[in-house]
MMTF fields as JSON, N, C-alpha, C and O atoms, coordinates in Angstrom:
{
  "mmtfVersion": "1.0.0",
  "mmtfProducer": "UNKNOWN",
  "numBonds": 483,
  "numAtoms": 484,
  "numGroups": 121,
  "numChains": 1,
  "numModels": 1,
  "chainsPerModel": [1],
  "groupsPerChain": [121],
  "chainIdList": ["A"],
  "bondAtomList": [4, 2, 8, 6, 12, 10, 16, 14, 20, 18, 24, 22, 28, 26, 32, 30, 36, 34, 40, 38, 44, 42, 48, 46, 52, 50, 56, 54, 60, 58, 64, 62, 68, 66, 72, 70, 76, 74, 80, 78, 84, 82, 88, 86, 92, 90, 96, 94, 100, 98, 104, 102, 108, 106, 112, 110, 116, 114, 120, 118, 124, 122, 128, 126, 132, 130, 136, 134, 140, 138, 144, 142, 148, 146, 152, 150, 156, 154, 160, 158, 164, 162, 168, 166, 172, 170, 176, 174, 180, 178, 184, 182, 188, 186, 192, 190, 196, 194, 200, 198, 204, 202, 208, 206, 212, 210, 216, 214, 220, 218, 224, 222, 228, 226, 232, 230, 236, 234, 240, 238, 244, 242, 248, 246, 252, 250, 256, 254, 260, 258, 264, 262, 268, 266, 272, 270, 276, 274, 280, 278, 284, 282, 288, 286, 292, 290, 296, 294, 300, 298, 304, 302, 308, 306, 312, 310, 316, 314, 320, 318, 324, 322, 328, 326, 332, 330, 336, 334, 340, 338, 344, 342, 348, 346, 352, 350, 356, 354, 360, 358, 364, 362, 368, 366, 372, 370, 376, 374, 380, 378, 384, 382, 388, 386, 392, 390, 396, 394, 400, 398, 404, 402, 408, 406, 412, 410, 416, 414, 420, 418, 424, 422, 428, 426, 432, 430, 436, 434, 440, 438, 444, 442, 448, 446, 452, 450, 456, 454, 460, 458, 464, 462, 468, 466, 472, 470, 476, 474, 480, 478],
  "bondOrderList": [1, 1, 1, 1, 1, 1, 1, 1, 1, 1, 1, 1, 1, 1, 1, 1, 1, 1, 1, 1, 1, 1, 1, 1, 1, 1, 1, 1, 1, 1, 1, 1, 1, 1, 1, 1, 1, 1, 1, 1, 1, 1, 1, 1, 1, 1, 1, 1, 1, 1, 1, 1, 1, 1, 1, 1, 1, 1, 1, 1, 1, 1, 1, 1, 1, 1, 1, 1, 1, 1, 1, 1, 1, 1, 1, 1, 1, 1, 1, 1, 1, 1, 1, 1, 1, 1, 1, 1, 1, 1, 1, 1, 1, 1, 1, 1, 1, 1, 1, 1, 1, 1, 1, 1, 1, 1, 1, 1, 1, 1, 1, 1, 1, 1, 1, 1, 1, 1, 1, 1],
  "groupList": [{"groupName": "MET", "atomNameList": ["N", "CA", "C", "O"], "elementList": ["N", "C", "C", "O"], "formalChargeList": [0, 0, 0, 0], "bondAtomList": [1, 0, 2, 1, 3, 2], "bondOrderList": [1, 1, 2], "singleLetterCode": "M", "chemCompType": "L-PEPTIDE LINKING"}, {"groupName": "GLY", "atomNameList": ["N", "CA", "C", "O"], "elementList": ["N", "C", "C", "O"], "formalChargeList": [0, 0, 0, 0], "bondAtomList": [1, 0, 2, 1, 3, 2], "bondOrderList": [1, 1, 2], "singleLetterCode": "G", "chemCompType": "PEPTIDE LINKING"}, {"groupName": "GLU", "atomNameList": ["N", "CA", "C", "O"], "elementList": ["N", "C", "C", "O"], "formalChargeList": [0, 0, 0, 0], "bondAtomList": [1, 0, 2, 1, 3, 2], "bondOrderList": [1, 1, 2], "singleLetterCode": "E", "chemCompType": "L-PEPTIDE LINKING"}, {"groupName": "LYS", "atomNameList": ["N", "CA", "C", "O"], "elementList": ["N", "C", "C", "O"], "formalChargeList": [0, 0, 0, 0], "bondAtomList": [1, 0, 2, 1, 3, 2], "bondOrderList": [1, 1, 2], "singleLetterCode": "K", "chemCompType": "L-PEPTIDE LINKING"}, {"groupName": "PRO", "atomNameList": ["N", "CA", "C", "O"], "elementList": ["N", "C", "C", "O"], "formalChargeList": [0, 0, 0, 0], "bondAtomList": [1, 0, 2, 1, 3, 2], "bondOrderList": [1, 1, 2], "singleLetterCode": "P", "chemCompType": "L-PEPTIDE LINKING"}, {"groupName": "SER", "atomNameList": ["N", "CA", "C", "O"], "elementList": ["N", "C", "C", "O"], "formalChargeList": [0, 0, 0, 0], "bondAtomList": [1, 0, 2, 1, 3, 2], "bondOrderList": [1, 1, 2], "singleLetterCode": "S", "chemCompType": "L-PEPTIDE LINKING"}, {"groupName": "LEU", "atomNameList": ["N", "CA", "C", "O"], "elementList": ["N", "C", "C", "O"], "formalChargeList": [0, 0, 0, 0], "bondAtomList": [1, 0, 2, 1, 3, 2], "bondOrderList": [1, 1, 2], "singleLetterCode": "L", "chemCompType": "L-PEPTIDE LINKING"}, {"groupName": "ILE", "atomNameList": ["N", "CA", "C", "O"], "elementList": ["N", "C", "C", "O"], "formalChargeList": [0, 0, 0, 0], "bondAtomList": [1, 0, 2, 1, 3, 2], "bondOrderList": [1, 1, 2], "singleLetterCode": "I", "chemCompType": "L-PEPTIDE LINKING"}, {"groupName": "ALA", "atomNameList": ["N", "CA", "C", "O"], "elementList": ["N", "C", "C", "O"], "formalChargeList": [0, 0, 0, 0], "bondAtomList": [1, 0, 2, 1, 3, 2], "bondOrderList": [1, 1, 2], "singleLetterCode": "A", "chemCompType": "L-PEPTIDE LINKING"}, {"groupName": "ARG", "atomNameList": ["N", "CA", "C", "O"], "elementList": ["N", "C", "C", "O"], "formalChargeList": [0, 0, 0, 0], "bondAtomList": [1, 0, 2, 1, 3, 2], "bondOrderList": [1, 1, 2], "singleLetterCode": "R", "chemCompType": "L-PEPTIDE LINKING"}, {"groupName": "THR", "atomNameList": ["N", "CA", "C", "O"], "elementList": ["N", "C", "C", "O"], "formalChargeList": [0, 0, 0, 0], "bondAtomList": [1, 0, 2, 1, 3, 2], "bondOrderList": [1, 1, 2], "singleLetterCode": "T", "chemCompType": "L-PEPTIDE LINKING"}, {"groupName": "PHE", "atomNameList": ["N", "CA", "C", "O"], "elementList": ["N", "C", "C", "O"], "formalChargeList": [0, 0, 0, 0], "bondAtomList": [1, 0, 2, 1, 3, 2], "bondOrderList": [1, 1, 2], "singleLetterCode": "F", "chemCompType": "L-PEPTIDE LINKING"}, {"groupName": "TYR", "atomNameList": ["N", "CA", "C", "O"], "elementList": ["N", "C", "C", "O"], "formalChargeList": [0, 0, 0, 0], "bondAtomList": [1, 0, 2, 1, 3, 2], "bondOrderList": [1, 1, 2], "singleLetterCode": "Y", "chemCompType": "L-PEPTIDE LINKING"}, {"groupName": "TRP", "atomNameList": ["N", "CA", "C", "O"], "elementList": ["N", "C", "C", "O"], "formalChargeList": [0, 0, 0, 0], "bondAtomList": [1, 0, 2, 1, 3, 2], "bondOrderList": [1, 1, 2], "singleLetterCode": "W", "chemCompType": "L-PEPTIDE LINKING"}, {"groupName": "ASP", "atomNameList": ["N", "CA", "C", "O"], "elementList": ["N", "C", "C", "O"], "formalChargeList": [0, 0, 0, 0], "bondAtomList": [1, 0, 2, 1, 3, 2], "bondOrderList": [1, 1, 2], "singleLetterCode": "D", "chemCompType": "L-PEPTIDE LINKING"}, {"groupName": "GLN", "atomNameList": ["N", "CA", "C", "O"], "elementList": ["N", "C", "C", "O"], "formalChargeList": [0, 0, 0, 0], "bondAtomList": [1, 0, 2, 1, 3, 2], "bondOrderList": [1, 1, 2], "singleLetterCode": "Q", "chemCompType": "L-PEPTIDE LINKING"}, {"groupName": "HIS", "atomNameList": ["N", "CA", "C", "O"], "elementList": ["N", "C", "C", "O"], "formalChargeList": [0, 0, 0, 0], "bondAtomList": [1, 0, 2, 1, 3, 2], "bondOrderList": [1, 1, 2], "singleLetterCode": "H", "chemCompType": "L-PEPTIDE LINKING"}, {"groupName": "VAL", "atomNameList": ["N", "CA", "C", "O"], "elementList": ["N", "C", "C", "O"], "formalChargeList": [0, 0, 0, 0], "bondAtomList": [1, 0, 2, 1, 3, 2], "bondOrderList": [1, 1, 2], "singleLetterCode": "V", "chemCompType": "L-PEPTIDE LINKING"}, {"groupName": "CYS", "atomNameList": ["N", "CA", "C", "O"], "elementList": ["N", "C", "C", "O"], "formalChargeList": [0, 0, 0, 0], "bondAtomList": [1, 0, 2, 1, 3, 2], "bondOrderList": [1, 1, 2], "singleLetterCode": "C", "chemCompType": "L-PEPTIDE LINKING"}, {"groupName": "ASN", "atomNameList": ["N", "CA", "C", "O"], "elementList": ["N", "C", "C", "O"], "formalChargeList": [0, 0, 0, 0], "bondAtomList": [1, 0, 2, 1, 3, 2], "bondOrderList": [1, 1, 2], "singleLetterCode": "N", "chemCompType": "L-PEPTIDE LINKING"}],
  "groupTypeList": [0, 1, 2, 3, 3, 4, 1, 5, 5, 6, 7, 3, 6, 7, 2, 8, 7, 9, 7, 6, 1, 10, 1, 8, 1, 11, 12, 13, 7, 12, 14, 15, 15, 8, 6, 1, 16, 2, 17, 2, 8, 6, 9, 11, 6, 17, 6, 10, 6, 8, 6, 4, 6, 18, 8, 10, 18, 8, 8, 2, 1, 7, 11, 11, 5, 2, 5, 5, 8, 9, 2, 3, 1, 12, 9, 8, 2, 1, 2, 9, 3, 5, 4, 12, 15, 7, 15, 19, 6, 8, 13, 11, 17, 8, 8, 10, 17, 10, 1, 17, 17, 2, 2, 8, 1, 8, 1, 2, 6, 10, 1, 0, 10, 2, 6, 6, 8, 8, 1, 1, 9],
  "groupIdList": [1, 2, 3, 4, 5, 6, 7, 8, 9, 10, 11, 12, 13, 14, 15, 16, 17, 18, 19, 20, 21, 22, 23, 24, 25, 26, 27, 28, 29, 30, 31, 32, 33, 34, 35, 36, 37, 38, 39, 40, 41, 42, 43, 44, 45, 46, 47, 48, 49, 50, 51, 52, 53, 54, 55, 56, 57, 58, 59, 60, 61, 62, 63, 64, 65, 66, 67, 68, 69, 70, 71, 72, 73, 74, 75, 76, 77, 78, 79, 80, 81, 82, 83, 84, 85, 86, 87, 88, 89, 90, 91, 92, 93, 94, 95, 96, 97, 98, 99, 100, 101, 102, 103, 104, 105, 106, 107, 108, 109, 110, 111, 112, 113, 114, 115, 116, 117, 118, 119, 120, 121],
  "secStructList": [7, 7, 7, 7, 7, 6, 6, 2, 2, 2, 2, 2, 2, 2, 2, 2, 2, 2, 2, 2, 2, 2, 2, 2, 2, 2, 2, 2, 2, 2, 2, 2, 2, 2, 6, 6, 7, 2, 2, 2, 2, 2, 2, 2, 2, 2, 2, 2, 0, 0, 0, 0, 0, 2, 2, 2, 2, 2, 2, 2, 2, 2, 2, 2, 2, 2, 2, 2, 2, 2, 2, 6, 6, 1, 7, 7, 6, 6, 7, 7, 7, 7, 2, 2, 2, 2, 2, 2, 2, 2, 2, 2, 2, 2, 2, 2, 2, 2, 2, 2, 2, 2, 2, 7, 1, 6, 6, 7, 7, 7, 2, 2, 2, 2, 2, 2, 2, 6, 6, 7, 7],
  "xCoordList": [67.926, 69.396, 69.715, 68.839, 70.695, 71.324, 71.332, 71.279, 71.421, 71.275, 72.654, 73.645, 72.763, 74.034, 74.603, 73.991, 75.757, 76.538, 77.012, 77.28, 77.071, 77.798, 79.078, 79.825, 79.69, 81.062, 81.451, 82.437, 80.512, 80.727, 81.416, 82.287, 80.723, 80.941, 82.487, 83.357, 82.684, 84.218, 85.085, 86.138, 84.915, 85.963, 86.106, 87.229, 84.831, 85.422, 85.914, 86.874, 85.748, 86.77, 88.01, 88.675, 88.46, 89.828, 90.327, 91.306, 89.628, 89.932, 90.202, 91.207, 89.525, 89.589, 90.95, 91.809, 91.043, 92.488, 93.851, 94.936, 93.408, 94.766, 94.959, 96.099, 93.999, 94.065, 94.72, 95.693, 94.006, 94.508, 95.716, 96.408, 96.133, 97.287, 98.535, 99.612, 98.357, 99.462, 99.675, 100.818, 98.432, 98.563, 99.214, 100.238, 98.992, 99.762, 100.974, 101.801, 101.333, 102.835, 103.49, 104.559, 102.87, 103.717, 103.766, 104.421, 103.055, 103.066, 103.984, 104.529, 104.407, 105.233, 106.518, 107.463, 106.803, 108.197, 108.551, 109.473, 107.859, 108.112, 108.632, 109.687, 107.647, 108.114, 109.653, 110.543, 109.8, 111.159, 112.349, 113.45, 111.857, 113.125, 113.293, 114.411, 112.15, 112.416, 113.152, 113.677, 113.127, 113.941, 115.25, 116.01, 115.724, 117.197, 117.196, 118.274, 116.095, 116.58, 116.075, 115.071, 116.981, 116.864, 116.504, 115.669, 117.595, 117.366, 116.204, 115.657, 115.707, 114.461, 113.234, 112.206, 113.504, 112.489, 112.071, 110.972, 113.644, 113.667, 112.959, 112.097, 113.388, 112.612, 111.338, 110.606, 110.88, 109.25, 108.476, 107.34, 109.327, 108.709, 108.475, 107.454, 109.673, 109.494, 108.218, 107.328, 108.373, 106.788, 105.75, 104.77, 105.641, 104.388, 104.12, 102.912, 104.876, 104.386, 103.995, 103.004, 104.792, 104.813, 103.253, 102.471, 103.062, 101.841, 100.626, 99.93, 100.412, 99.185, 98.826, 97.648, 99.742, 99.399, 99.55, 98.427, 100.488, 100.384, 99.968, 99.705, 99.919, 99.201, 97.663, 97.107, 97.125, 95.658, 95.181, 94.038, 96.009, 95.595, 95.924, 95.156, 96.894, 97.019, 95.777, 95.067, 95.538, 94.319, 93.273, 92.462, 93.01, 91.641, 91.405, 90.31, 92.712, 93.199, 92.761, 91.699, 93.527, 93.318, 91.851, 91.047, 91.513, 90.034, 88.784, 87.737, 88.971, 87.863, 87.728, 86.873, 88.436, 88.546, 87.376, 87.276, 86.401, 85.096, 84.459, 84.245, 84.136, 83.429, 84.049, 83.418, 85.414, 86.174, 86.173, 86.108, 86.286, 85.968, 84.573, 84.353, 83.735, 82.141, 81.901, 81.198, 82.394, 82.201, 82.696, 82.147, 84.241, 84.406, 84.178, 84.742, 83.325, 82.74, 83.613, 83.344, 84.532, 85.397, 85.129, 85.596, 83.994, 83.769, 82.403, 81.896, 81.584, 80.39, 80.337, 81.254, 79.305, 79.137, 79.711, 79.569, 80.195, 80.722, 81.884, 82.434, 82.35, 83.512, 84.556, 84.512, 85.681, 86.928, 87.798, 87.637, 88.856, 90.131, 90.815, 91.12, 91.002, 91.86, 93.401, 93.803, 94.322, 95.526, 96.256, 96.936, 95.951, 96.279, 95.977, 96.796, 94.807, 94.291, 95.272, 95.701, 95.496, 96.38, 97.671, 98.22, 98.253, 99.743, 99.694, 100.708, 98.756, 98.782, 98.815, 99.496, 97.942, 98.014, 99.303, 99.757, 99.974, 101.336, 102.48, 103.541, 102.325, 103.056, 102.824, 103.811, 101.573, 101.361, 101.782, 102.302, 101.542, 102.269, 103.537, 103.886, 104.456, 105.681, 106.334, 107.454, 105.602, 106.047, 105.84, 106.683, 104.685, 104.568, 105.571, 106.172, 105.819, 106.769, 108.124, 108.834, 108.597, 110.103, 110.163, 111.179, 108.991, 108.947, 109.395, 110.379, 108.674, 108.584, 109.883, 110.654, 110.194, 111.526, 112.713, 113.63, 112.694, 113.784, 113.662, 114.7, 112.739, 112.903, 112.902, 112.967, 112.841, 112.783, 114.246, 114.244, 115.226, 116.504, 117.031, 118.025, 115.882, 116.094, 117.231, 118.323, 117.019, 117.891, 119.164, 119.972, 119.256, 120.366, 119.886, 118.723, 120.963, 120.639, 121.0, 121.987, 119.92, 120.129, 119.807, 118.951, 120.439, 120.011, 119.705, 120.584, 118.655, 118.181, 118.311, 118.855, 117.685, 117.837, 119.057, 119.177, 120.267, 121.606, 122.136, 122.983, 121.622, 122.064, 121.621, 122.335, 120.313, 119.791, 120.08, 119.874, 120.444, 120.865, 122.231, 122.53, 123.094, 124.435, 124.57, 125.58, 123.341, 123.28, 123.168, 123.586, 122.716, 122.374, 123.632, 123.728, 124.868, 125.783, 126.989, 128.048],
  "yCoordList": [-2.668, -2.779, -3.893, -4.12, -4.472, -5.467, -4.713, -3.493, -5.817, -5.424, -4.947, -5.461, -3.921, -3.437, -4.159, -4.153, -4.827, -5.729, -4.955, -3.753, -5.695, -4.844, -4.279, -5.115, -3.136, -3.179, -2.298, -1.577, -2.544, -2.184, -0.953, -0.904, 0.228, 1.737, 1.814, 2.401, 1.177, 0.973, 0.503, 1.131, -0.457, -1.234, -0.35, 0.058, 0.117, 1.02, 2.122, 2.485, 2.953, 3.857, 3.524, 4.075, 2.505, 2.076, 1.986, 2.648, 1.153, 1.008, 2.568, 2.7, 3.597, 4.79, 5.389, 5.977, 5.228, 5.757, 5.172, 5.725, 3.786, 2.892, 3.439, 3.802, 3.563, 4.208, 5.614, 5.944, 6.276, 7.62, 7.962, 8.847, 7.331, 7.619, 7.061, 7.657, 5.978, 5.304, 6.214, 6.537, 6.694, 7.478, 8.893, 9.156, 9.647, 10.672, 10.354, 11.258, 9.412, 9.009, 8.948, 9.542, 8.131, 8.044, 9.239, 9.265, 10.2, 11.589, 12.19, 13.074, 12.209, 12.972, 12.29, 13.065, 10.868, 10.126, 10.772, 11.588, 10.469, 11.38, 12.746, 13.11, 13.555, 14.978, 15.049, 15.612, 14.346, 14.435, 13.937, 14.467, 12.857, 12.347, 13.331, 13.457, 14.098, 15.124, 16.461, 17.232, 16.666, 17.581, 17.125, 17.969, 15.908, 15.458, 14.963, 14.822, 14.744, 14.288, 12.679, 12.258, 12.017, 10.542, 9.656, 8.769, 10.329, 9.728, 9.752, 8.774, 11.02, 11.49, 10.65, 10.337, 10.378, 9.97, 8.296, 7.743, 7.673, 6.212, 6.087, 5.234, 7.041, 6.914, 7.127, 6.361, 8.21, 8.262, 6.965, 6.624, 6.303, 4.997, 3.792, 3.113, 3.709, 2.842, 3.133, 2.338, 4.518, 4.865, 4.697, 4.198, 4.961, 4.802, 3.469, 3.246, 2.399, 1.234, 0.765, 0.052, 1.177, 0.74, 1.282, 0.581, 2.365, 3.407, 2.98, 2.009, 3.633, 3.661, 2.271, 2.098, 1.358, 0.377, -0.497, -0.865, -1.042, -2.274, -1.794, -2.744, -1.027, -0.64, -0.354, -0.441, -0.051, -0.3, -1.823, -2.163, -2.689, -3.672, -4.671, -5.601, -4.456, -4.805, -4.57, -5.452, -3.239, -2.911, -3.411, -3.845, -3.492, -4.344, -5.7, -6.132, -6.52, -8.043, -7.968, -8.486, -7.381, -7.351, -6.93, -7.831, -5.885, -5.126, -5.743, -6.149, -5.759, -6.195, -7.402, -7.429, -8.305, -9.388, -10.179, -10.714, -10.176, -10.986, -9.997, -10.341, -8.684, -7.968, -7.772, -7.642, -7.764, -7.654, -8.449, -8.159, -9.948, -11.123, -11.144, -11.414, -10.964, -10.927, -9.82, -10.025, -8.725, -7.572, -7.96, -7.676, -8.909, -8.958, -10.388, -10.854, -11.064, -12.191, -13.482, -14.496, -13.562, -14.614, -15.917, -17.052, -15.226, -15.974, -15.872, -14.797, -16.767, -16.962, -16.521, -16.699, -15.999, -15.899, -17.202, -18.35, -16.959, -18.288, -19.007, -19.8, -18.764, -19.58, -19.043, -17.878, -19.903, -19.576, -19.117, -19.434, -18.177, -17.411, -18.663, -19.713, -18.338, -19.476, -19.25, -18.141, -20.468, -20.018, -18.838, -17.944, -19.038, -17.848, -16.666, -15.794, -16.309, -15.077, -14.703, -13.566, -15.588, -15.294, -14.976, -13.997, -15.534, -15.514, -13.994, -13.304, -13.554, -12.435, -10.972, -9.964, -11.215, -10.456, -10.326, -9.217, -11.606, -11.309, -10.852, -10.396, -10.94, -10.355, -8.702, -7.972, -8.186, -7.083, -6.165, -5.057, -6.663, -6.443, -6.246, -5.1, -7.138, -7.337, -6.094, -5.598, -5.838, -5.028, -3.479, -2.617, -3.194, -2.098, -1.776, -0.703, -2.735, -2.493, -2.274, -1.397, -2.983, -3.172, -1.607, -0.911, -1.259, 0.238, 1.209, 1.89, 1.378, 2.363, 2.252, 3.21, 1.171, 1.051, 1.509, 2.074, 1.223, 1.433, 2.647, 3.184, 3.404, 4.892, 5.804, 7.032, 5.242, 5.983, 6.459, 7.39, 6.217, 6.749, 8.298, 8.731, 8.942, 10.551, 10.891, 11.163, 10.893, 11.656, 10.524, 10.848, 9.386, 8.784, 7.744, 7.341, 7.281, 6.155, 4.89, 4.728, 4.103, 2.732, 1.669, 1.853, 0.662, -0.751, -0.754, -0.358, -1.103, -1.379, -0.008, 0.147, 1.17, 2.263, 2.763, 3.487, 2.483, 2.833, 1.963, 2.303, 0.886, -0.416, 0.124, 0.11, 0.598, 0.904, 2.3, 2.445, 3.439, 4.569, 4.386, 4.964, 3.597, 3.495, 2.529, 2.378, 1.874, 0.947, 1.719, 1.204, 2.707, 3.705, 4.319, 4.705, 4.504, 5.398, 4.473, 4.93],
  "zCoordList": [9.137, 9.176, 10.271, 11.106, 10.312, 11.371, 12.575, 12.736, 13.548, 14.942, 15.335, 14.815, 16.293, 16.608, 17.693, 18.761, 17.585, 18.542, 19.879, 19.891, 20.858, 21.956, 21.814, 21.306, 22.063, 21.876, 20.479, 20.328, 19.634, 18.286, 17.723, 16.855, 18.538, 18.288, 18.761, 18.118, 19.903, 20.61, 19.705, 19.594, 19.015, 18.147, 17.125, 16.827, 16.363, 15.063, 15.676, 14.995, 16.731, 17.49, 17.222, 16.344, 18.03, 18.04, 16.468, 16.12, 15.54, 14.22, 13.703, 13.006, 13.931, 13.322, 14.068, 13.41, 15.211, 15.786, 15.236, 15.052, 15.022, 14.284, 12.969, 12.679, 12.091, 10.77, 10.625, 9.947, 11.358, 11.442, 12.104, 11.6, 13.292, 13.738, 12.921, 12.95, 12.244, 11.466, 10.243, 9.92, 9.455, 8.354, 8.955, 8.324, 9.742, 10.254, 10.705, 10.577, 11.169, 11.312, 10.229, 10.082, 9.208, 7.979, 7.072, 6.03, 7.518, 6.643, 7.58, 6.918, 8.612, 9.405, 9.072, 8.927, 8.899, 8.577, 7.401, 7.394, 6.32, 5.115, 5.076, 4.555, 5.772, 5.969, 6.418, 5.78, 7.684, 8.262, 7.191, 7.045, 6.536, 5.676, 4.5, 4.001, 3.988, 2.96, 3.412, 2.609, 4.929, 5.396, 5.668, 6.142, 5.465, 5.488, 7.109, 7.687, 7.705, 9.151, 9.273, 9.848, 8.631, 8.555, 9.831, 10.009, 10.761, 12.222, 12.792, 13.303, 12.73, 13.286, 12.617, 13.218, 11.404, 10.543, 10.816, 10.759, 11.181, 11.625, 12.919, 13.131, 13.84, 15.101, 15.168, 15.795, 14.526, 14.374, 13.784, 14.111, 12.84, 12.039, 13.27, 13.373, 14.16, 15.245, 16.207, 16.508, 16.618, 17.339, 16.534, 17.086, 15.369, 14.539, 14.475, 14.55, 14.351, 14.312, 15.762, 15.924, 16.831, 18.19, 18.714, 19.356, 18.382, 19.449, 18.428, 18.724, 17.362, 16.813, 15.973, 15.658, 15.636, 15.043, 16.107, 16.453, 16.841, 17.42, 19.024, 19.761, 19.371, 20.554, 20.76, 21.855, 19.741, 19.561, 19.171, 19.477, 18.531, 18.355, 19.741, 19.984, 20.458, 21.792, 22.48, 22.964, 22.497, 23.627, 23.175, 23.994, 21.901, 21.401, 21.78, 22.141, 21.669, 21.944, 23.595, 23.942, 24.459, 25.921, 26.208, 26.448, 26.206, 26.683, 25.689, 26.193, 24.545, 23.702, 22.866, 21.981, 23.062, 22.363, 21.867, 20.763, 22.96, 22.505, 21.512, 20.35, 21.999, 21.042, 19.693, 18.643, 19.838, 18.463, 17.396, 16.201, 18.18, 17.111, 16.777, 15.597, 17.385, 16.945, 16.009, 15.02, 16.217, 15.186, 13.747, 12.683, 14.011, 12.387, 11.928, 10.939, 12.689, 12.257, 12.637, 11.992, 13.515, 13.544, 14.49, 14.398, 15.659, 16.542, 16.9, 16.58, 17.534, 18.068, 19.543, 20.345, 19.776, 21.585, 22.389, 21.967, 23.268, 24.204, 23.783, 24.547, 22.486, 22.062, 22.754, 23.149, 22.984, 23.766, 22.407, 21.229, 23.092, 22.338, 21.64, 22.205, 20.262, 19.803, 20.164, 20.516, 20.046, 20.269, 19.462, 19.966, 18.003, 17.333, 17.646, 17.356, 18.281, 18.743, 20.008, 20.201, 20.657, 22.021, 21.446, 21.951, 20.567, 20.122, 19.339, 19.449, 18.699, 18.188, 19.245, 19.056, 20.281, 21.07, 21.843, 22.124, 22.235, 22.868, 21.704, 22.129, 20.581, 19.727, 19.667, 19.579, 19.716, 19.657, 21.023, 20.889, 22.143, 23.143, 23.197, 23.479, 22.982, 22.809, 21.711, 21.838, 20.914, 19.723, 20.33, 20.079, 21.126, 21.718, 22.604, 22.547, 23.514, 24.743, 24.073, 24.564, 22.973, 22.428, 21.621, 21.616, 21.017, 20.352, 21.209, 20.918, 22.426, 23.224, 23.851, 23.814, 24.422, 25.168, 24.509, 25.105, 23.058, 21.983, 21.893, 21.508, 22.105, 21.571, 23.114, 23.066, 24.146, 25.305, 25.518, 26.323, 25.176, 25.277, 24.972, 24.388, 25.652, 25.364, 24.498, 24.997, 23.103, 22.312, 21.906, 21.036, 22.496, 22.273, 21.177, 21.157, 20.155, 19.129, 20.12, 20.838, 19.917, 20.984, 19.958, 19.093, 20.058, 19.399, 18.175, 17.41, 17.705, 16.191, 15.542, 14.449, 16.405, 15.462, 15.224, 14.236, 16.099, 15.524, 14.491, 13.665, 14.575, 13.561, 12.114, 11.111, 12.203, 10.916, 10.707, 9.502, 11.189, 10.715, 10.14, 9.095, 10.78, 10.233, 9.045, 8.356, 8.91, 7.729, 6.382, 5.345, 6.399, 5.092, 4.697, 3.532, 5.704, 5.24, 5.021, 4.592]
}
């Protein structure tokens, strides 16, 4: 078999958390919508996209960008980050912060959530 790359197990763990967290989030969203709780389903959609999806991508880009790029075959040892990689990292961090801040309004509908919730009525 091939030689194991440094950080490979951790990258696979982050990917598993991303996939399982997003899947569980969407299961919960559909469950809430089936129960008639559209606003809660919408809120959980924002958090599902922000935390298990964007936050894991942001953490991977911040802390494990070298090993992640090598693991996926995008970069050789010693190559510098591409501008595209830096742009993606910035987007994932921004999406995570926006999603968490948007939903931190303890029970209040705020900003985008209020707009989307009102649009369906």
